[in-house]
N, C-alpha and C positions, 0 to 999 in steps of 0.2 A: 434161515436166510435162503435156503434152497427153495422153499415154498414161496417166499416173497419174490425171488428171481423168476420163478416159473409164472406166477400170477401177473407179474409186471411185464413180462416179455412175450407170453403166449398169445396167440390169436384166439380171442374168446368173443366171437361175433354173434353166436346164437343164444347168448344168455339174455333172458328177459327178467325184469325186476317185478313183474306182476302188476297188479292194480295200484299198489302203493308207490307213490312217487315222492321220495325224500330228497329235497334239494341238497346238493353237494354231498351226497352219500359217499362218493368215491373219496372225498377228502377225509371223511370220518374213518373210512377203511384204511387209508394211508396212515393216518394218525395212529390208529389202533395197532396196525402191523408193527410200526416202528416203536411204539410205546412198549409193546410186549417183547419185541426183539431186544430192546435195550435192557430190560429187566432180566429176561432169561439169559441173555449173553453175559451180563454182569455176574450173575450167579455162576454161570459156566466158567468164565475166566477166573473167578475167585476159587472155584473148586479145583480146577486143573493146575493152578500155579503151585509150584513146589514150595514157595515161601508163604503161601496163603496170604496173598495181598488183601488188603482191607476191601470189603465188599463195595464201599462207596467209591474207592479208587478204580476198582474193576468195572463198575458200572459207568463211571466217567469215561474210561477208555472205550467201552462199548458204545457209549453215546456218540463219541467222536467218530468211531468206525461206522456206526449206523448213518450218521449224517453224510459222511463221504460216500458211503455205499448208495444212499438214496440219490445223491447227485449223479453218480455213475449210472445208475439204473435209468434215470430220466434222460441222460445223454444217449444211452443205448436205445431207449424207446424212440427217441427222435431220429437216430441215425440208422438203426438196424431193422426196425419193424415197418410194415407197410400200413397196417390199420390201427396202430397205436401212435401216440405222439407224446413227446416230452412236455411237461407243463411246470412252469415255475411255481404255481400254486400247489401242485402235488409235492414238489420238493420242499416247500415251506411246511406243508402238512406232515411230511416225513420228519423234518427237523424238529418241529414242535412236539411230535410224538416222542422222539428220542429224548429231547430235553425234559419233557414231562415225566418220562420214565426215570430219568436220573433224579429229578426232584422228588418223585414218589419214594424212591429208595432212600434218598437223603432224609426225607421226613420220617419214614418208618424206622430208620437207623438211629436217629437222634431224638426219638420220642421219649 
């Protein structure tokens, strides 16, 4: 989550994507970050809980946290940064990544 915060709020103006131009690449990156964060966060919450809550429940909690966190990051981008901007579509990509992470764990758990 620290990496997501840094990459979401830091000024990265000198980065070039090269000759390959992939439409909506930033949305794919947002989706991937929150997909992975939800799955890893679910495993982390499950591991550190004293009662060993069920992995699916831990991942659901992490999905909710990731969605709220994504919303906060987009608001911070809008209000605190000068060369970044909050985007509703970024928030939707964040949320879809988090929800997909939960569904992936659900699918793998009940297989």
